[in-house]
FIGUPA-897838 format. One record per residue (C-alpha): residue number from 0; residue in three letters; x, y, z. Coordinates in Angstrom, 2 decimals, always signed. Layout:
<recs>
[NUM, "ALA", [X, Y, Z]]
...
</recs>
This chain:
<recs>
[0, "MET", [+208.94, +164.08, +234.31]]
[1, "PRO", [+212.08, +162.98, +232.36]]
[2, "ARG", [+212.90, +165.59, +229.79]]
[3, "VAL", [+215.70, +165.68, +227.17]]
[4, "LEU", [+216.05, +169.10, +225.69]]
[5, "GLY", [+219.37, +168.82, +223.82]]
[6, "LEU", [+220.28, +167.64, +220.33]]
[7, "ILE", [+223.37, +166.21, +218.73]]
[8, "CYS", [+225.29, +166.77, +215.56]]
[9, "VAL", [+227.14, +163.47, +215.31]]
[10, "VAL", [+227.78, +161.92, +212.03]]
[11, "ALA", [+226.48, +158.32, +211.71]]
[12, "ALA", [+227.10, +155.57, +209.15]]
[13, "LEU", [+223.57, +155.77, +208.01]]
[14, "PRO", [+222.13, +157.20, +204.81]]
[15, "LEU", [+220.18, +160.49, +204.94]]
[16, "GLY", [+216.48, +159.90, +204.43]]
[17, "GLY", [+214.57, +162.51, +202.42]]
[18, "LEU", [+211.70, +160.60, +201.23]]
[19, "ALA", [+208.09, +162.11, +201.25]]
[20, "ALA", [+205.95, +161.15, +204.34]]
[21, "GLN", [+204.51, +157.76, +204.00]]
[22, "GLU", [+206.29, +156.69, +200.65]]
[23, "LEU", [+206.79, +153.03, +200.64]]
[24, "LEU", [+210.58, +152.42, +200.87]]
[25, "PRO", [+212.18, +150.00, +198.53]]
[26, "ASN", [+214.23, +147.79, +201.07]]
[27, "GLN", [+211.24, +146.97, +203.28]]
[28, "GLY", [+210.92, +143.32, +204.24]]
[29, "GLU", [+207.80, +141.00, +204.18]]
[30, "THR", [+204.89, +142.50, +205.81]]
[31, "ARG", [+202.20, +140.57, +207.96]]
[32, "GLU", [+198.83, +141.16, +209.44]]
[33, "ALA", [+198.40, +142.49, +212.93]]
[34, "ALA", [+197.97, +140.04, +215.81]]
[35, "PRO", [+194.40, +139.04, +216.56]]
[36, "LEU", [+194.28, +141.29, +219.58]]
[37, "PHE", [+194.86, +144.31, +217.44]]
[38, "ARG", [+192.75, +143.46, +214.25]]
[39, "SER", [+189.54, +145.09, +215.92]]
[40, "ASN", [+188.77, +148.26, +217.46]]
[41, "ASP", [+185.84, +146.84, +219.30]]
[42, "VAL", [+186.02, +147.25, +223.08]]
[43, "LEU", [+187.26, +144.16, +224.85]]
[44, "VAL", [+185.17, +143.39, +228.01]]
[45, "ALA", [+187.10, +141.68, +230.80]]
[46, "THR", [+187.81, +141.16, +234.60]]
[47, "VAL", [+191.17, +140.93, +236.04]]
[48, "GLU", [+191.33, +138.96, +239.35]]
[49, "ALA", [+194.61, +139.51, +241.26]]
[50, "PRO", [+195.98, +140.45, +244.68]]
[51, "LEU", [+195.80, +144.13, +243.76]]
[52, "LYS", [+196.90, +145.65, +246.95]]
[53, "THR", [+200.11, +143.73, +247.00]]
[54, "ALA", [+200.65, +144.24, +243.36]]
[55, "LEU", [+199.95, +147.93, +243.30]]
[56, "ASP", [+202.23, +148.45, +246.30]]
[57, "ASP", [+204.94, +146.67, +244.61]]
[58, "ARG", [+206.64, +149.89, +243.00]]
[59, "GLY", [+210.11, +149.80, +243.95]]
[60, "GLU", [+213.32, +148.78, +241.88]]
[61, "GLY", [+212.84, +144.85, +242.09]]
[62, "ARG", [+209.22, +144.71, +241.11]]
[63, "GLU", [+207.84, +141.18, +241.04]]
[64, "PHE", [+205.06, +139.47, +239.22]]
[65, "HIS", [+201.82, +138.46, +241.06]]
[66, "GLN", [+199.55, +135.62, +239.99]]
[67, "GLY", [+196.07, +136.42, +238.67]]
[68, "ARG", [+193.37, +135.69, +236.13]]
[69, "LEU", [+192.01, +137.44, +233.05]]
[70, "ILE", [+188.42, +136.57, +232.49]]
[71, "TYR", [+187.03, +137.80, +229.19]]
[72, "LEU", [+184.56, +137.59, +226.36]]
[73, "ASP", [+186.72, +136.22, +223.43]]
[74, "PRO", [+185.26, +137.64, +220.04]]
[75, "LEU", [+186.98, +134.58, +218.47]]
[76, "ASN", [+185.06, +132.16, +220.66]]
[77, "ALA", [+181.82, +133.95, +221.46]]
[78, "GLU", [+179.81, +130.93, +221.69]]
[79, "GLU", [+181.80, +129.49, +224.50]]
[80, "GLY", [+181.05, +132.28, +226.95]]
[81, "PRO", [+183.76, +133.98, +229.32]]
[82, "LEU", [+187.18, +132.38, +228.92]]
[83, "GLU", [+189.74, +132.52, +231.74]]
[84, "LEU", [+193.61, +132.91, +231.37]]
[85, "ASP", [+196.36, +132.64, +233.96]]
[86, "VAL", [+198.29, +135.77, +234.00]]
[87, "GLU", [+201.00, +137.43, +236.05]]
[88, "ILE", [+200.94, +141.18, +236.61]]
[89, "ARG", [+203.27, +143.79, +237.93]]
[90, "VAL", [+203.61, +147.51, +237.98]]
[91, "ARG", [+205.44, +149.28, +235.11]]
[92, "GLY", [+206.44, +152.69, +234.04]]
[93, "ASN", [+208.38, +155.45, +235.74]]
[94, "PHE", [+206.41, +158.70, +236.37]]
[95, "ARG", [+202.96, +156.93, +236.61]]
[96, "ALA", [+204.52, +154.32, +238.83]]
[97, "GLN", [+205.25, +156.76, +241.59]]
[98, "ARG", [+202.40, +156.89, +244.12]]
[99, "LYS", [+202.42, +160.61, +244.45]]
[100, "ASN", [+201.39, +160.73, +240.75]]
[101, "CYS", [+199.09, +157.80, +240.25]]
[102, "SER", [+197.28, +155.75, +242.75]]
[103, "PHE", [+196.60, +153.23, +240.01]]
[104, "PRO", [+199.78, +152.76, +237.87]]
[105, "PRO", [+200.29, +151.17, +234.38]]
[106, "LEU", [+200.70, +147.33, +234.35]]
[107, "ARG", [+202.60, +144.77, +232.49]]
[108, "MET", [+200.62, +141.41, +232.12]]
[109, "ASP", [+202.41, +138.12, +231.14]]
[110, "MET", [+200.68, +135.20, +229.78]]
[111, "GLY", [+201.48, +132.26, +227.58]]
[112, "GLY", [+201.28, +128.61, +226.87]]
[113, "ASP", [+198.69, +126.46, +224.93]]
[114, "GLN", [+195.87, +128.56, +226.77]]
[115, "LEU", [+196.35, +131.28, +224.29]]
[116, "ARG", [+195.79, +129.08, +221.20]]
[117, "HIS", [+192.90, +130.05, +218.94]]
[118, "THR", [+191.98, +132.97, +221.27]]
[119, "VAL", [+192.24, +136.78, +220.56]]
[120, "PHE", [+195.37, +136.73, +222.65]]
[121, "GLU", [+197.31, +134.29, +220.58]]
[122, "GLY", [+200.89, +135.32, +220.28]]
[123, "GLN", [+200.66, +137.75, +223.10]]
[124, "SER", [+203.15, +136.44, +225.80]]
[125, "ARG", [+203.63, +139.88, +227.44]]
[126, "LEU", [+201.43, +143.07, +227.15]]
[127, "ARG", [+201.61, +146.56, +228.39]]
[128, "LEU", [+198.57, +147.80, +229.84]]
[129, "VAL", [+197.73, +151.54, +229.81]]
[130, "THR", [+195.41, +152.09, +232.90]]
[131, "HIS", [+193.53, +155.00, +234.59]]
[132, "CYS", [+195.71, +156.99, +236.93]]
[133, "ARG", [+193.52, +158.01, +239.87]]
[134, "ASP", [+190.73, +156.05, +241.54]]
[135, "GLN", [+188.27, +158.94, +241.80]]
[136, "ARG", [+184.78, +157.72, +241.02]]
[137, "ASN", [+184.13, +160.83, +238.78]]
[138, "ASP", [+187.19, +160.14, +236.39]]
[139, "ARG", [+185.15, +158.00, +234.04]]
[140, "GLY", [+188.45, +157.11, +232.05]]
[141, "GLN", [+188.35, +160.45, +229.90]]
[142, "TYR", [+192.11, +160.66, +230.04]]
[143, "VAL", [+192.57, +157.05, +229.04]]
[144, "LEU", [+190.29, +157.49, +226.10]]
[145, "GLN", [+192.04, +160.73, +225.14]]
[146, "GLU", [+195.37, +158.93, +225.06]]
[147, "TYR", [+194.07, +155.89, +223.27]]
[148, "LEU", [+192.66, +158.25, +220.56]]
[149, "ALA", [+195.90, +159.80, +220.13]]
[150, "TYR", [+197.43, +156.37, +219.21]]
[151, "ARG", [+194.45, +155.86, +216.84]]
[152, "VAL", [+195.25, +159.22, +215.26]]
[153, "PHE", [+198.74, +158.12, +214.32]]
[154, "ASN", [+197.50, +154.86, +213.21]]
[155, "LEU", [+195.49, +156.95, +210.40]]
[156, "LEU", [+198.67, +158.89, +209.64]]
[157, "SER", [+201.30, +156.28, +209.30]]
[158, "ASP", [+201.49, +152.66, +208.22]]
[159, "LEU", [+204.30, +152.26, +211.01]]
[160, "SER", [+202.56, +152.78, +214.08]]
[161, "VAL", [+201.71, +151.02, +217.44]]
[162, "GLN", [+198.42, +149.42, +217.57]]
[163, "VAL", [+196.14, +149.55, +220.51]]
[164, "ARG", [+193.06, +147.76, +221.78]]
[165, "LEU", [+190.71, +149.35, +224.08]]
[166, "ALA", [+189.18, +147.37, +227.11]]
[167, "ARG", [+186.60, +147.77, +229.64]]
[168, "ILE", [+188.19, +146.16, +232.69]]
[169, "THR", [+186.48, +145.21, +236.10]]
[170, "TYR", [+189.26, +144.79, +238.72]]
[171, "VAL", [+188.65, +142.30, +241.54]]
[172, "ASP", [+190.99, +142.32, +244.33]]
[173, "THR", [+191.35, +138.72, +245.67]]
[174, "GLU", [+192.83, +140.07, +248.87]]
[175, "GLY", [+189.31, +141.74, +249.61]]
[176, "THR", [+190.81, +145.05, +250.53]]
[177, "ARG", [+188.57, +147.03, +248.16]]
[178, "ASP", [+185.40, +146.64, +246.26]]
[179, "PRO", [+185.40, +145.58, +242.58]]
[180, "PHE", [+185.35, +148.69, +240.16]]
[181, "THR", [+185.36, +149.12, +236.39]]
[182, "ARG", [+187.56, +151.34, +234.30]]
[183, "TYR", [+188.86, +151.89, +230.65]]
[184, "ALA", [+192.27, +150.69, +229.84]]
[185, "PHE", [+194.09, +149.81, +226.59]]
[186, "PHE", [+196.67, +147.02, +225.52]]
[187, "LEU", [+199.69, +148.33, +223.52]]
[188, "GLU", [+201.28, +146.32, +220.69]]
[189, "ASP", [+204.81, +145.24, +221.42]]
[190, "TYR", [+207.35, +147.40, +219.62]]
[191, "ASN", [+209.10, +144.44, +218.06]]
[192, "GLU", [+205.87, +143.23, +216.62]]
[193, "THR", [+205.09, +146.82, +215.12]]
[194, "ALA", [+208.35, +146.80, +213.37]]
[195, "ALA", [+208.25, +143.08, +212.19]]
[196, "ARG", [+204.54, +143.54, +210.92]]
[197, "SER", [+205.72, +146.27, +208.58]]
[198, "GLY", [+209.00, +144.49, +207.55]]
[199, "TRP", [+211.45, +146.29, +209.62]]
[200, "GLU", [+213.55, +145.74, +212.68]]
[201, "LEU", [+213.39, +147.67, +216.01]]
[202, "LEU", [+216.66, +149.45, +216.41]]
[203, "LYS", [+218.28, +149.65, +219.67]]
[204, "LEU", [+220.91, +152.52, +219.52]]
[205, "PRO", [+222.29, +154.61, +222.46]]
[206, "GLN", [+221.58, +157.69, +220.63]]
[207, "MET", [+220.45, +158.82, +217.27]]
[208, "PRO", [+221.49, +161.83, +215.20]]
[209, "PRO", [+218.20, +163.24, +214.04]]
[210, "ASP", [+219.75, +164.17, +210.69]]
[211, "GLN", [+220.06, +160.51, +209.93]]
[212, "ILE", [+216.50, +159.71, +210.50]]
[213, "ASP", [+214.13, +159.39, +207.34]]
[214, "GLN", [+213.24, +163.33, +207.06]]
[215, "GLY", [+209.74, +162.82, +205.54]]
[216, "ARG", [+208.83, +160.47, +208.28]]
[217, "LEU", [+210.46, +162.70, +210.98]]
[218, "ALA", [+208.29, +165.57, +209.59]]
[219, "THR", [+205.09, +163.63, +209.91]]
[220, "PHE", [+206.16, +162.53, +213.39]]
[221, "GLU", [+206.88, +166.27, +214.42]]
[222, "VAL", [+203.85, +167.76, +212.92]]
[223, "PHE", [+201.75, +165.00, +214.65]]
[224, "GLN", [+203.32, +165.89, +218.11]]
[225, "PHE", [+202.51, +169.47, +217.42]]
[226, "MET", [+198.91, +168.58, +216.42]]
[227, "ILE", [+198.36, +166.81, +219.85]]
[228, "GLY", [+200.22, +169.35, +221.86]]
[229, "ASN", [+203.14, +167.12, +222.95]]
[230, "THR", [+206.74, +168.08, +223.72]]
[231, "ASP", [+207.49, +165.08, +225.97]]
[232, "TRP", [+209.76, +163.34, +223.47]]
[233, "SER", [+213.16, +163.21, +221.95]]
[234, "VAL", [+214.36, +161.49, +218.70]]
[235, "ALA", [+217.85, +162.05, +219.84]]
[236, "PHE", [+218.41, +160.54, +223.34]]
[237, "ALA", [+217.04, +157.76, +225.62]]
[238, "SER", [+214.78, +158.43, +228.65]]
[239, "GLU", [+216.62, +158.82, +232.03]]
[240, "GLY", [+217.69, +155.44, +233.18]]
[241, "GLU", [+217.19, +153.75, +229.70]]
[242, "ASP", [+220.03, +152.30, +227.65]]
[243, "TYR", [+218.58, +152.96, +224.24]]
[244, "CYS", [+217.20, +155.88, +222.32]]
[245, "CYS", [+214.94, +157.57, +222.36]]
[246, "HIS", [+212.58, +159.20, +224.81]]
[247, "ASN", [+208.83, +158.25, +224.14]]
[248, "ALA", [+209.96, +157.09, +220.67]]
[249, "VAL", [+211.46, +154.20, +219.03]]
[250, "MET", [+213.52, +153.86, +215.91]]
[251, "MET", [+212.64, +151.34, +213.22]]
[252, "GLY", [+214.15, +150.32, +210.12]]
[253, "THR", [+217.65, +148.52, +209.41]]
[254, "MET", [+221.19, +149.14, +210.62]]
[255, "VAL", [+222.22, +150.30, +207.27]]
[256, "GLY", [+219.08, +152.55, +206.93]]
[257, "PRO", [+216.42, +153.84, +206.69]]
[258, "VAL", [+215.79, +154.88, +210.20]]
[259, "LEU", [+212.06, +155.47, +211.00]]
[260, "PRO", [+210.54, +157.22, +214.13]]
[261, "VAL", [+207.50, +155.82, +215.82]]
[262, "PRO", [+205.98, +157.81, +218.68]]
[263, "PHE", [+204.38, +156.31, +221.96]]
[264, "ASP", [+203.18, +157.58, +225.32]]
[265, "PHE", [+200.98, +160.72, +224.92]]
[266, "ASP", [+199.76, +161.31, +228.37]]
[267, "TRP", [+201.54, +164.70, +228.55]]
[268, "ALA", [+199.94, +165.95, +225.32]]
[269, "GLY", [+197.74, +168.90, +225.41]]
[270, "VAL", [+194.83, +167.22, +223.83]]
[271, "VAL", [+194.80, +164.61, +226.55]]
[272, "ASP", [+195.22, +167.43, +229.42]]
[273, "ALA", [+195.95, +164.99, +232.20]]
[274, "PRO", [+195.72, +166.85, +235.54]]
[275, "TYR", [+199.34, +165.91, +236.43]]
[276, "ALA", [+200.72, +167.22, +233.07]]
[277, "THR", [+202.76, +170.47, +233.38]]
[278, "PRO", [+205.27, +171.64, +230.85]]
[279, "ASP", [+209.01, +171.92, +231.41]]
[280, "SER", [+209.88, +175.39, +232.59]]
[281, "ARG", [+212.42, +175.71, +229.88]]
[282, "LEU", [+209.86, +175.59, +227.26]]
[283, "ASN", [+208.40, +178.97, +228.24]]
[284, "ILE", [+204.79, +177.90, +228.00]]
[285, "ARG", [+202.14, +178.20, +230.63]]
[286, "SER", [+200.36, +174.84, +230.13]]
[287, "VAL", [+200.58, +171.63, +228.00]]
[288, "ARG", [+197.48, +172.99, +226.12]]
[289, "GLN", [+199.72, +175.73, +224.69]]
[290, "ARG", [+201.21, +174.18, +221.49]]
[291, "LYS", [+205.00, +174.51, +220.88]]
[292, "PHE", [+206.64, +173.03, +217.80]]
[293, "TRP", [+209.38, +170.79, +219.05]]
[294, "GLY", [+210.62, +169.81, +215.60]]
[295, "ILE", [+214.22, +169.97, +214.30]]
[296, "CYS", [+215.03, +172.48, +211.66]]
[297, "LYS", [+214.87, +171.05, +208.14]]
[298, "PRO", [+214.03, +172.48, +204.70]]
[299, "ARG", [+210.51, +174.22, +204.76]]
[300, "GLU", [+209.32, +172.09, +202.00]]
[301, "VAL", [+209.95, +168.80, +203.87]]
[302, "VAL", [+207.75, +169.98, +206.80]]
[303, "GLU", [+205.14, +171.42, +204.53]]
[304, "GLY", [+205.08, +168.08, +202.66]]
[305, "ALA", [+203.50, +166.54, +205.64]]
[306, "PHE", [+200.57, +169.02, +205.85]]
[307, "PRO", [+198.47, +167.45, +202.83]]
[308, "LEU", [+198.31, +164.16, +204.74]]
[309, "PHE", [+196.92, +165.78, +207.83]]
[310, "ASP", [+194.28, +167.57, +205.73]]
[311, "GLU", [+193.43, +164.33, +203.92]]
[312, "LYS", [+192.78, +162.47, +207.26]]
[313, "ARG", [+191.07, +165.36, +209.05]]
[314, "GLU", [+187.62, +163.99, +208.85]]
[315, "GLU", [+188.64, +160.49, +209.70]]
[316, "ILE", [+190.52, +161.86, +212.82]]
[317, "TYR", [+187.49, +163.91, +213.80]]
[318, "GLU", [+185.17, +160.96, +213.41]]
[319, "LEU", [+187.23, +158.86, +215.76]]
[320, "TYR", [+186.39, +161.17, +218.54]]
[321, "ARG", [+182.59, +161.64, +217.58]]
[322, "ALA", [+182.20, +157.81, +217.59]]
[323, "GLN", [+184.21, +157.01, +220.57]]
[324, "GLU", [+182.35, +155.07, +223.20]]
[325, "GLY", [+182.53, +156.61, +226.68]]
[326, "LEU", [+184.08, +160.00, +225.62]]
[327, "ASP", [+182.01, +162.93, +226.99]]
[328, "GLU", [+180.52, +165.25, +224.63]]
[329, "ARG", [+182.33, +168.10, +226.21]]
[330, "GLN", [+185.51, +166.28, +225.74]]
[331, "ILE", [+184.68, +165.53, +222.09]]
[332, "GLN", [+184.11, +169.28, +221.52]]
[333, "LYS", [+187.31, +170.33, +223.48]]
[334, "SER", [+189.30, +168.05, +221.46]]
[335, "LEU", [+188.02, +169.04, +218.08]]
[336, "GLU", [+188.34, +172.70, +218.84]]
[337, "TYR", [+191.97, +172.02, +219.73]]
[338, "TYR", [+192.49, +170.24, +216.46]]
[339, "ASP", [+190.68, +173.11, +214.61]]
[340, "GLU", [+193.35, +175.45, +215.83]]
[341, "PHE", [+196.05, +173.13, +214.61]]
[342, "TYR", [+194.56, +173.12, +211.17]]
[343, "THR", [+194.25, +176.75, +211.12]]
[344, "ILE", [+197.99, +177.27, +211.85]]
[345, "ILE", [+199.26, +174.85, +209.28]]
[346, "PHE", [+197.15, +176.43, +206.55]]
[347, "ASP", [+197.78, +180.03, +207.60]]
[348, "GLU", [+201.11, +181.07, +206.08]]
[349, "ARG", [+202.02, +183.75, +208.62]]
[350, "ARG", [+201.12, +181.57, +211.61]]
[351, "ALA", [+202.82, +178.50, +210.25]]
[352, "LYS", [+206.00, +180.61, +209.86]]
[353, "ARG", [+205.62, +182.11, +213.35]]
[354, "GLU", [+204.52, +178.97, +215.37]]
[355, "ILE", [+206.24, +176.29, +213.31]]
[356, "PHE", [+209.14, +177.18, +211.11]]
[357, "ASP", [+210.35, +179.90, +213.29]]
[358, "GLU", [+210.26, +177.77, +216.40]]
[359, "CYS", [+212.31, +174.75, +215.14]]
[360, "ARG", [+215.30, +173.71, +216.91]]
[361, "GLN", [+218.86, +173.75, +215.44]]
[362, "LEU", [+221.04, +170.71, +215.71]]
[363, "GLN", [+223.48, +171.13, +218.71]]
[364, "ARG", [+225.34, +169.17, +221.40]]
[365, "ARG", [+223.37, +167.81, +224.27]]
[366, "GLU", [+222.65, +169.99, +227.03]]
[367, "GLU", [+223.98, +168.44, +230.31]]
</recs>
């Protein structure tokens, strides 16, 4: 697992941000509605036909695209029955692309042309698909659903967040090496679209001094990561092998400020509890289920300023889990109990001091 533990104390030519979480910023550009694919939370029923063995074996440096078809029931054209799209797929990702970690890796799906007009996929030329990791029949997609719901939780907390669309996909191997099987997966909104939809730009910077990020938004970001039990992120440095900041986070805004952090990739979070997820040994925690606040030290009132938002959204967050198709009752109870503990911490002054404010990280130079 790529891990960035250091921070930086570089002074950048960007204004400090200290607005309260979720306050509308004055220089925000024109906003627009989400693309058709992400305007609904209904489960998209689809079939992917492709040379799966060849495509999934192609995990090296020079991964190629493989021709396939996406057959699905289009909610915008329900009366027409199943529609077919020509697509190309290839393996994507790093950790989950390694065969020792996942037998079924995440996919990138490219499509385009006039075939997309007036369909739910209009405007989607390339999509990232988060898939199940392992092919065991008893998996039932619980980890996929848990990660999908983590995105949905942040959607409730922030107007600047990555949209997702859950799908129930039947995979058909056109090479005939395996029988068809069905699993949950979800599509991710392109980060450029996330930014543009909210009137901002996607910022591609080699590194980002955390004290130059809008501090209210950063507090919401960090408290959310604490809520879901995730430490697999950095708002200072890029992932290993990547040119741009940050690790499991992207920066949006403008080059003259503000800078706004947006999280993604939550499979190592405690609430997901994926079987392959283990904490970095330097964190001094036993499992990813054990919360550790990974936020950067800032005035206490800035962090506490995020707490009311989480309290306000608590029932909506819990209802996401109770209403989620396919999520086992045991998983629902396990998740809500995990969140109960989070709410106990943030509203218990002594526990909040011990587990959040005393645990924050000071700005320092990157550890090599």
